[in-house]
Structure formats: structure tokens, C-alpha cells
C-alpha positions as CSV (number, residue, x, y, z in Angstrom):
1,M,-4.6,-29.0,-4.6
2,R,-8.2,-28.1,-5.4
3,R,-9.0,-24.4,-5.4
4,R,-12.0,-23.6,-3.2
5,F,-14.3,-20.9,-4.4
6,G,-14.7,-17.9,-2.2
7,L,-18.0,-16.5,-1.1
8,R,-17.9,-13.8,-3.7
9,D,-17.1,-16.4,-6.4
10,R,-20.0,-18.5,-5.3
11,V,-22.4,-15.6,-5.4
12,M,-21.2,-14.7,-8.9
13,L,-21.5,-18.3,-10.0
14,A,-25.0,-18.6,-8.6
15,Y,-26.1,-15.5,-10.5
16,G,-24.5,-16.8,-13.7
17,L,-26.0,-20.3,-13.4
18,L,-29.4,-18.8,-12.6
19,A,-29.2,-16.5,-15.7
20,L,-27.9,-19.4,-17.8
21,G,-30.7,-21.7,-16.6
22,L,-33.5,-19.2,-17.2
23,S,-32.1,-18.1,-20.6
24,T,-31.7,-21.8,-21.6
25,V,-35.3,-22.7,-20.7
26,L,-36.6,-19.5,-22.4
27,A,-34.5,-20.3,-25.5
28,L,-35.8,-23.9,-25.7
29,V,-39.4,-22.9,-25.3
30,T,-39.0,-20.1,-27.8
31,F,-37.3,-22.4,-30.3
32,N,-39.9,-25.1,-30.0
33,V,-42.8,-22.7,-30.3
34,V,-41.4,-20.8,-33.2
35,S,-40.0,-23.9,-35.1
36,N,-43.4,-25.7,-34.7
37,Y,-45.2,-22.7,-35.9
38,L,-43.0,-22.1,-38.9
39,T,-43.0,-25.8,-39.8
40,N,-46.8,-26.0,-39.6
41,Q,-47.1,-22.8,-41.7
42,R,-44.7,-24.2,-44.3
43,E,-46.5,-27.5,-44.5
44,S,-49.9,-25.8,-44.7
45,S,-48.7,-23.4,-47.5
46,A,-47.2,-26.3,-49.4
47,V,-50.4,-28.4,-49.2
48,V,-52.5,-25.4,-50.3
49,E,-50.2,-24.7,-53.3
50,T,-50.2,-28.3,-54.3
51,A,-54.0,-28.6,-54.0
52,D,-54.4,-25.4,-56.1
53,N,-52.1,-26.7,-58.8
54,A,-54.0,-29.9,-58.8
55,A,-57.3,-28.0,-59.3
56,A,-55.6,-26.0,-62.2
57,L,-54.6,-29.3,-63.8
58,H,-58.2,-30.5,-63.4
59,Y,-59.5,-27.5,-65.3
60,G,-57.0,-28.2,-68.1
61,L,-57.8,-31.9,-68.3
62,F,-61.6,-32.0,-67.9
63,S,-64.6,-29.9,-68.8
64,S,-67.5,-29.5,-66.5
65,A,-71.1,-28.2,-66.8
66,S,-70.7,-26.2,-63.5
67,Q,-67.7,-24.4,-62.1
68,C,-65.5,-26.8,-60.1
69,L,-63.8,-25.5,-56.9
70,P,-60.3,-26.6,-56.0
71,N,-60.3,-30.1,-54.6
72,R,-59.5,-28.9,-51.1
73,N,-62.7,-26.8,-51.0
74,R,-65.2,-29.1,-52.7
75,N,-67.2,-32.1,-51.7
76,S,-66.7,-35.5,-53.3
77,N,-70.1,-35.3,-55.2
78,E,-69.2,-32.0,-56.9
79,C,-67.7,-31.5,-60.4
80,G,-70.1,-34.1,-61.8
81,G,-70.4,-34.7,-65.5
82,M,-66.7,-34.4,-66.1
83,A,-65.5,-35.0,-69.7
84,V,-61.9,-35.3,-70.9
85,R,-60.8,-32.4,-73.1
86,P,-59.5,-33.7,-76.4
87,N,-56.0,-33.2,-77.6
88,V,-54.6,-32.0,-74.2
89,D,-50.8,-32.2,-73.8
90,V,-50.3,-33.2,-70.1
91,L,-46.7,-32.1,-70.0
92,D,-47.7,-28.6,-71.4
93,L,-50.2,-28.4,-68.6
94,L,-47.6,-29.2,-66.0
95,Y,-45.2,-26.6,-67.4
96,S,-48.0,-24.0,-67.5
97,L,-48.7,-24.3,-63.8
98,P,-48.2,-21.1,-61.8
99,S,-44.6,-20.6,-60.7
100,T,-44.3,-21.6,-57.1
101,D,-41.5,-22.7,-54.8
102,S,-42.0,-26.4,-55.7
103,A,-38.9,-28.2,-56.9
104,A,-40.8,-30.9,-58.8
105,S,-44.3,-31.6,-60.2
106,M,-45.6,-35.1,-61.1
107,L,-49.0,-36.4,-62.2
108,Y,-50.2,-39.9,-62.2
109,Y,-53.0,-39.8,-64.9
110,D,-54.7,-42.4,-67.0
111,G,-52.4,-45.1,-65.7
112,Q,-49.1,-43.4,-66.4
113,W,-46.7,-40.9,-64.9
114,F,-46.1,-37.4,-66.3
115,S,-43.3,-35.4,-64.8
116,A,-42.2,-31.8,-65.5
117,T,-39.2,-32.1,-63.1
118,G,-38.3,-34.9,-60.7
119,R,-38.6,-38.6,-60.9
120,P,-41.6,-40.7,-59.7
121,D,-39.1,-43.3,-58.4
122,D,-38.0,-40.8,-55.8
123,L,-41.5,-40.8,-54.2
124,P,-42.0,-43.3,-51.3
125,A,-44.0,-46.2,-52.7
126,D,-46.4,-46.3,-49.7
127,M,-47.1,-42.5,-50.0
128,A,-47.8,-42.8,-53.7
129,T,-50.1,-45.7,-53.1
130,A,-52.0,-43.9,-50.3
131,V,-52.5,-40.7,-52.4
132,R,-53.7,-42.7,-55.4
133,A,-56.2,-44.4,-53.1
134,G,-57.7,-41.0,-52.2
135,S,-55.7,-39.8,-49.1
136,E,-53.9,-36.5,-49.0
137,Q,-50.3,-37.0,-47.8
138,H,-47.3,-34.9,-47.0
139,R,-43.9,-36.1,-45.7
140,R,-40.4,-34.8,-45.1
141,M,-37.7,-36.5,-47.1
142,K,-34.1,-36.0,-48.2
143,L,-33.6,-35.7,-52.0
144,G,-30.2,-35.0,-53.5
145,G,-28.8,-34.0,-50.2
146,Q,-31.6,-31.5,-49.7
147,Q,-34.5,-31.6,-47.3
148,V,-37.8,-31.4,-49.1
149,L,-41.5,-31.7,-48.2
150,A,-43.3,-34.1,-50.5
151,V,-47.0,-33.4,-50.9
152,G,-49.5,-35.6,-52.7
153,V,-53.2,-34.8,-53.4
154,P,-55.7,-37.1,-55.1
155,M,-57.3,-36.0,-58.4
156,A,-61.0,-36.1,-59.2
157,R,-61.0,-39.6,-60.7
158,P,-59.9,-42.6,-58.7
159,D,-56.3,-43.8,-58.9
160,E,-55.1,-40.5,-60.2
161,A,-52.9,-38.2,-58.1
162,F,-50.8,-35.1,-58.3
163,F,-47.4,-34.7,-56.4
164,E,-45.1,-31.9,-55.7
165,W,-42.1,-31.5,-53.4
166,H,-41.1,-28.2,-51.9
167,P,-37.6,-27.4,-50.7
168,L,-37.2,-26.8,-47.0
169,S,-33.8,-25.1,-47.2
170,N,-35.2,-21.6,-46.4
171,L,-37.0,-23.0,-43.4
172,D,-33.9,-24.9,-42.2
173,N,-31.8,-21.8,-42.6
174,T,-34.3,-19.7,-40.7
175,L,-34.4,-22.3,-37.9
176,R,-30.6,-22.5,-37.8
177,T,-30.3,-18.7,-37.6
178,L,-32.9,-18.7,-34.8
179,K,-31.0,-21.5,-32.9
180,I,-27.7,-19.6,-33.2
181,T,-29.4,-16.4,-32.1
182,L,-30.9,-18.0,-29.0
183,V,-27.6,-19.7,-28.1
184,V,-25.8,-16.4,-28.3
185,A,-28.5,-14.7,-26.3
186,A,-28.3,-17.4,-23.6
187,I,-24.5,-17.0,-23.4
188,L,-24.8,-13.2,-23.2
189,T,-27.5,-13.5,-20.6
190,A,-25.2,-15.8,-18.5
191,L,-22.3,-13.3,-18.8
192,L,-24.7,-10.5,-17.9
193,G,-25.7,-12.7,-14.9
194,L,-22.1,-13.1,-13.9
195,A,-21.5,-9.3,-14.1
196,V,-24.7,-8.6,-12.1
197,G,-23.5,-11.3,-9.6
198,K,-20.1,-9.7,-9.3
199,L,-21.7,-6.3,-8.7
200,A,-24.2,-7.6,-6.2
201,S,-21.6,-9.6,-4.3
202,T,-19.2,-6.6,-4.2
203,V,-22.0,-4.4,-2.7
204,A,-23.3,-7.1,-0.4
205,L,-19.9,-8.3,0.9
206,R,-18.4,-4.8,1.2
207,P,-19.0,-4.8,5.0
208,L,-17.4,-8.3,5.2
209,A,-14.4,-7.0,3.3
210,K,-14.1,-4.2,5.8
211,L,-14.4,-6.7,8.6
212,T,-11.5,-8.6,7.0
213,Q,-9.4,-5.5,6.8
214,V,-10.0,-4.5,10.4
215,A,-9.3,-8.1,11.6
216,A,-6.1,-8.2,9.6
217,A,-5.1,-4.8,11.1
218,V,-5.7,-6.2,14.6
219,A,-3.7,-9.3,13.8
220,R,-0.8,-7.1,12.7
221,G,-0.9,-5.3,16.0
222,R,-3.2,-2.3,15.4
223,L,-5.4,-3.1,18.4
224,D,-7.1,0.3,18.1
225,A,-8.7,-0.7,14.8
226,R,-12.5,-0.8,14.9
227,L,-15.5,-1.5,12.7
228,Q,-17.7,1.5,11.8
229,A,-20.9,-0.5,11.1
230,E,-22.5,-0.6,14.6
231,D,-25.6,1.2,13.3
232,D,-26.1,-1.2,10.4
233,P,-29.3,-3.2,11.0
234,D,-27.8,-6.4,9.7
235,L,-24.2,-6.2,10.8
236,G,-24.6,-4.0,13.9
237,G,-24.5,-7.0,16.3
238,L,-21.4,-8.4,14.7
239,A,-19.6,-5.1,14.6
240,R,-20.4,-4.4,18.3
241,S,-19.2,-7.8,19.3
242,F,-16.0,-7.5,17.3
243,N,-15.3,-4.0,18.6
244,Q,-15.9,-5.2,22.2
245,T,-13.6,-8.1,21.6
246,A,-10.9,-5.9,20.1
247,A,-11.2,-3.4,22.9
248,T,-10.9,-6.1,25.5
249,L,-7.9,-7.5,23.7
250,E,-6.3,-4.1,23.5
251,Q,-6.8,-3.5,27.2
252,R,-5.4,-6.9,28.1
253,V,-2.3,-6.4,25.9
254,I,-1.7,-3.0,27.3
255,A,-2.1,-4.4,30.8
256,D,0.3,-7.2,30.0
257,A,2.8,-4.9,28.4
258,R,2.6,-2.5,31.4
259,F,3.2,-5.5,33.7
260,A,6.1,-6.7,31.6
261,G,7.5,-3.2,31.5
262,D,7.1,-2.7,35.2
263,I,8.8,-6.1,35.9
264,S,11.6,-5.2,33.5
265,H,12.2,-1.9,35.1
266,E,12.2,-3.4,38.5
267,L,14.7,-6.0,37.3
268,R,17.1,-3.4,35.8
269,T,18.3,-2.1,39.1
270,P,19.3,-5.4,40.7
271,L,20.5,-6.6,37.3
272,M,22.8,-3.6,36.9
273,T,24.1,-4.3,40.4
274,M,24.8,-7.9,39.5
275,L,26.4,-6.9,36.2
276,N,28.7,-4.4,37.8
277,S,29.6,-6.8,40.5
278,M,30.3,-9.5,37.9
279,Q,32.5,-7.0,35.9
280,L,34.4,-6.4,39.1
281,I,34.9,-10.1,39.7
282,Q,35.9,-10.7,36.1
283,N,38.5,-7.9,36.4
284,H,40.1,-9.9,39.2
285,C,39.5,-13.2,37.6
286,A,43.2,-14.1,37.6
287,E,43.2,-13.8,41.4
288,L,40.4,-16.4,41.8
289,P,41.1,-20.1,42.4
290,A,41.0,-22.2,39.2
291,A,38.0,-24.1,40.5
292,V,36.0,-20.9,40.7
293,R,36.8,-19.4,37.4
294,E,34.6,-21.6,35.2
295,P,31.5,-21.1,37.3
296,V,32.2,-17.3,37.3
297,E,32.4,-17.4,33.4
298,L,29.1,-19.4,33.2
299,L,27.4,-16.9,35.6
300,G,28.7,-14.0,33.5
301,D,27.2,-15.6,30.3
302,D,23.9,-16.1,32.0
303,L,23.8,-12.6,33.3
304,E,24.5,-11.3,29.8
305,R,21.6,-13.4,28.4
306,F,19.4,-12.1,31.2
307,R,20.4,-8.5,30.3
308,R,19.4,-9.1,26.7
309,L,16.1,-10.7,27.8
310,V,15.3,-7.6,30.0
311,I,16.1,-5.3,27.1
312,D,13.9,-7.2,24.7
313,L,11.0,-7.3,27.1
314,L,11.3,-3.6,27.6
315,E,11.3,-3.1,23.8
316,I,8.3,-5.4,23.3
317,S,6.3,-3.8,26.1
318,R,7.0,-0.3,24.8
319,D,5.5,-1.3,21.5
320,D,2.6,-3.1,23.0
321,G,1.9,-0.2,25.3
322,G,1.2,2.0,22.3
323,D,4.5,3.9,22.1
324,Q,4.2,6.0,18.9
325,G,7.9,6.8,18.8
326,S,9.3,9.9,17.1
327,R,10.4,10.2,13.5
328,E,13.3,12.2,12.2
329,I,15.4,12.2,9.1
330,V,18.3,9.7,9.4
331,R,21.0,8.7,7.0
332,I,20.5,5.0,6.7
333,A,24.2,4.3,5.8
334,D,25.6,6.1,8.8
335,L,23.0,4.6,11.2
336,T,23.6,1.0,9.9
337,R,27.3,1.3,10.0
338,A,27.3,2.6,13.6
339,A,24.8,0.1,14.9
340,A,26.2,-3.0,13.1
341,D,29.9,-2.3,13.9
342,A,29.2,-1.5,17.5
343,T,27.2,-4.7,18.0
344,A,29.7,-6.9,16.3
345,G,32.7,-5.2,18.0
346,R,34.4,-4.8,14.6
347,E,33.9,-3.4,11.2
348,V,31.3,-5.5,9.3
349,T,29.4,-2.9,7.3
350,T,29.9,-2.2,3.6
351,V,27.9,0.7,2.0
352,A,27.4,0.8,-1.8
353,Q,28.1,4.2,-3.4
354,D,24.5,4.5,-4.5
355,A,23.3,4.2,-0.9
356,E,25.5,6.8,0.7
357,G,23.1,9.7,0.3
358,L,19.8,7.8,1.1
359,T,17.7,9.1,4.0
360,L,14.7,7.7,5.8
361,H,12.0,9.4,7.9
362,A,12.4,6.9,10.8
363,D,12.4,6.3,14.5
364,K,16.1,6.2,15.1
365,R,15.9,4.0,18.2
366,R,13.7,1.4,16.5
367,L,15.9,1.4,13.4
368,E,19.1,0.9,15.4
369,R,17.4,-1.9,17.2
370,V,16.6,-3.6,13.9
371,I,20.3,-3.6,12.8
372,A,21.6,-4.5,16.3
373,N,19.3,-7.4,16.7
374,L,20.1,-8.9,13.3
375,V,23.8,-8.6,13.9
376,E,23.5,-9.9,17.4
377,N,21.4,-12.9,16.2
378,A,24.2,-13.6,13.7
379,E,27.0,-13.2,16.3
380,Y,25.4,-15.3,19.1
381,H,23.2,-17.8,17.3
382,A,24.5,-18.3,13.7
383,G,28.3,-18.6,13.8
384,G,29.1,-14.9,13.5
385,C,28.2,-12.0,11.3
386,K,29.9,-12.4,7.9
387,G,29.0,-8.9,6.8
388,V,26.3,-6.1,6.5
389,L,25.7,-4.6,3.1
390,V,23.7,-1.4,2.4
391,Q,22.7,-0.6,-1.2
392,A,19.9,1.2,-3.1
393,G,17.0,-0.9,-4.5
394,G,13.7,-2.4,-3.6
395,L,11.5,0.0,-1.8
396,G,14.4,2.5,-1.6
397,V,17.2,0.9,0.3
398,I,18.1,-2.8,1.1
399,V,20.1,-4.0,4.0
400,Y,21.7,-7.4,3.9
401,V,22.9,-9.2,7.0
402,D,24.8,-12.4,6.4
403,D,25.8,-15.0,9.0
404,A,27.9,-18.2,9.0
405,G,25.3,-20.5,10.5
406,P,23.6,-23.5,9.0
407,G,20.8,-21.4,7.5
408,V,17.1,-21.3,8.2
409,P,14.9,-24.2,7.0
410,V,12.2,-23.1,4.6
411,A,9.5,-24.3,7.0
412,D,10.8,-22.0,9.7
413,R,11.3,-18.8,7.7
414,E,8.0,-17.3,8.8
415,R,7.9,-18.7,12.3
416,I,11.3,-17.2,13.4
417,F,9.7,-13.7,13.1
418,E,7.0,-14.6,15.6
419,R,7.3,-14.0,19.3
420,F,9.2,-16.9,21.0
421,G,9.5,-18.5,17.5
422,R,12.8,-20.3,17.1
423,S,14.2,-22.6,14.4
424,E,14.1,-26.3,15.1
425,D,17.8,-26.4,14.3
426,N,18.7,-23.6,16.8
427,R,16.9,-23.6,20.1
428,R,19.1,-21.1,21.8
429,G,17.7,-17.7,22.8
430,I,14.1,-17.0,23.7
431,G,12.8,-15.9,20.3
432,L,12.1,-12.2,20.9
433,G,14.9,-10.5,19.0
434,L,13.7,-11.3,15.5
435,A,10.1,-10.6,16.5
436,I,11.2,-7.1,17.5
437,V,13.0,-6.7,14.2
438,A,9.8,-7.7,12.2
439,R,7.7,-5.3,14.3
440,H,10.0,-2.4,13.9
441,V,10.4,-3.0,10.1
442,E,6.7,-3.1,9.7
443,W,6.4,0.1,11.7
444,H,8.6,1.7,9.0
445,H,6.4,0.3,6.2
446,G,9.2,-2.0,5.1
447,T,9.6,-5.8,4.6
448,I,12.0,-8.4,6.0
449,R,12.7,-11.9,4.7
450,V,15.4,-14.6,5.0
451,K,16.9,-16.8,2.4
452,D,20.0,-18.9,2.0
453,R,23.4,-17.2,1.5
454,P,25.2,-18.4,-1.7
455,E,28.3,-19.1,0.3
456,G,26.4,-20.9,3.1
457,G,24.5,-19.6,6.1
458,A,21.5,-17.3,6.1
459,R,20.9,-13.9,4.6
460,F,18.4,-11.5,6.2
461,I,17.1,-8.9,3.8
462,V,15.5,-5.7,5.0
463,E,13.8,-3.3,2.5
464,L,12.9,0.2,3.7
465,P,11.3,3.2,1.8
466,A,14.3,5.5,1.6
467,K,15.0,8.4,-0.8
468,T,17.9,10.4,-1.9
469,S,18.5,13.5,0.3
């Protein structure tokens, strides 16, 4: 399943992409400008050096009545009256040229090639022809696996030319270093953008996170939770609307709880009368005609279910009405043993030795209700309670309640703890007992879950924050 990005992730990603985009554009512009500038400078310096060396060769090969400027600075009609110097060794002149960064020097003079280093065959034929025809040329080429800049300048006499090639390794290394630096800078800028985006989203979405916390608290039953941002110019309207909705919901729940409590209290008196009357009839069941006994038993079962319903409604309404309860130090082993054995009508509780001394700052009535409802659920709806185990672990103490039923399907393991939530495989009961258990366990800052029992059936696991007394 595709993971959807949250709002904070989207803000972070937007900052990161913006920073990456800007840094990439800036890096490309910088690289193009700098590389073009350095390349042009390198080509210009190579042409100047080659032209100066060509002028130096001219002075060595010819004599002139007037001083001759380098060929890049003179007109075509200058250096008139040139005469070839006698007994000149052209190769000696090539070797005597000033030391530059050129990798090779070649001269086409008097119909033949003279080379200090390099081979004339490595020159592009069209370039050599163009320079000998009087056109200054320079061209990048690869020679011996190395990038070089070949430069050719014409000499004073027609069909004579001087060539040099200059290595470009330093320029290429410089551009490569510049490229790596700009890429690293772009990546660091993108990471910085993500960090700034995270900080900005955290600050900007802090009120939203607070709203989420308050909404979650209301969903858990804390109907008095409110947002404290009503004076915020941007979130004030939302906060006021939310607080008004929560207050209305709280009043409605309290009113419903009061109504349910009042109804339950009103039902208790006639219910007790009916239960007492039913007990009296059951005590004399043997004296009743056979045809009446079965309806009486069915009526007794219905009255017992009605009694449990009234008790559950009273418990739920007490919590919804804002009952804060009272905490006291209780020994969890003793309380569990008493509540579980009394509900089951037999001894079903086992206490591990490491749990005997554990105590809990708890509401005794609520905690007894947790144990009683779990055992009652096992007895009436899951084939009977197979045992209750108390041992140290988890948050402090763990209480296991096992039953002999068919177990709880994975899809129903959350829903059975909701009000009126029942398993699809077991539609008996009205679905309040386990909801009360979940509410009371949460009130004690504990957890409850259900899983399959290894021997078959379900196992309810309650963890509570207990400590050794």
C-alpha cells in the first residue's frame, strides 16, 4: 500500500525541492559562466604564447632593417626587406624558444616540417592547410589520451606556419573540481532546505498538533479538553468552533448519562421487587406444575440479564457523568482473587509468587468491575472461565483471563471493546461489559488486548502500572 506523505512531510519536501532547484540553477549558471571564462582565458593565453614564439622564430630566421613587432601586433606590410639569416639551425631555434606550457612545437618552413617535439601528422590536415594559407587557427583535440589545444599562426612569408599544442589537463581538473564543488554545494543546500522545512513545519503546524492532541483526548472520553488558541489571529475561529462543539458534546453526553442513570435508578426498585419475587418462586419451583417450570426458568434468565444491563448502564452513566472516583492503595492479587472467584462461583485465580506483594493506586470499585466483567464474559458468553492468572511484568502487573470459547476473530479484537460492540461469532449480550472494562483500564493508565489462547479459546490480557509494596 502506498504511503501518503503527511502535511509536515509535504512542507519539508517543498522546502527541500525549492532549495535543490535554486541551488541547481545557480550551480549551472555559475559553472557555465566560470567554465566559459576560464576556457576563453586559456585559449587566449595559448594563442598569445604561440604568436610570441612565432615572432621569436621570425627574429631568429630573418633580419630586418626596422624592428619587427610580433605578428599579432603588426600589419601585413610591416617587416619589409626581410633577409634570411645564413647558417641558422631551425631545430636549435625551436629548442631555444622560451619555456612555456606547450607540449609540442612545430614549424613549416621553406617547404618542410621542423619539429622539436610532437609529430606534424597529428595535426588536422584542414587546420594545417588553413594556417599555411594565412589564417590563425586553434582547436581542441585529443592526443595520446590527453586533451590539448592546438594553435597555429602564419609566419611572415606565405605558406609558412608555426604550430603549438597546449595541454588542457589543468583546465579540465579545475573545471572538474568546480563541478564537484557545485554538486556538493547543491546537495548541502537541499539538505539545509529540508532542515529549514522541518523547523518551519514544526513551528507552523504546532497549533495543528495541539488540535490533534485535544481531539484525540475528546475521542478517548476527556470531554473537558479544550484548545487554548482562541486569541490566535489565524486559528482563533477554529479553536472557538472546536471548543464550542466539544462543550456541546460534553453537555449532551452528561445529559444522556444523567438520563440513563436516572432511568437505571428508577428501574432498580421494581427490578429488585421482581428479582425477589422470582427468587421466592424459584425456591418453591418443585411445587409448580411441570408446564410452568420452564417459563419460570426462562423468565429468571431474562431477569438476570436485565439486572446485568441495569448495572452496566449505571456504571457507564457514572463514568460519562464525570465521576472522578477515589484512589486508594490496593493489593492487586487479593482484589483479583476475591472478584474473580466470587464472579465465577469457584476458585479460578492463580497468583504468581512475584505478584503477591504488588500494589496499585487504584479505584477499588472500578478495578473490581474490570475483573468481574472479564470473568462474567468468559462464564456467560465464552464457554466458561478456564482460569485467571496474576503475575509481575509489563507495566507492573499482568492479569490473564482465559475462556473456553471459540476465540475472538482478529477483525473483531478492537470492536469488542467499543460500546455495543460484539463479535460476529457471538451476538449474545448487549456489548457494554467489555466497553466498561476498556474504559476502567484506561482510567488506571493501563492497557487491555485479546489474543488466542494456546489451548483454544480467547485470552484477555490486562496490564496495569503496579509496584512492589
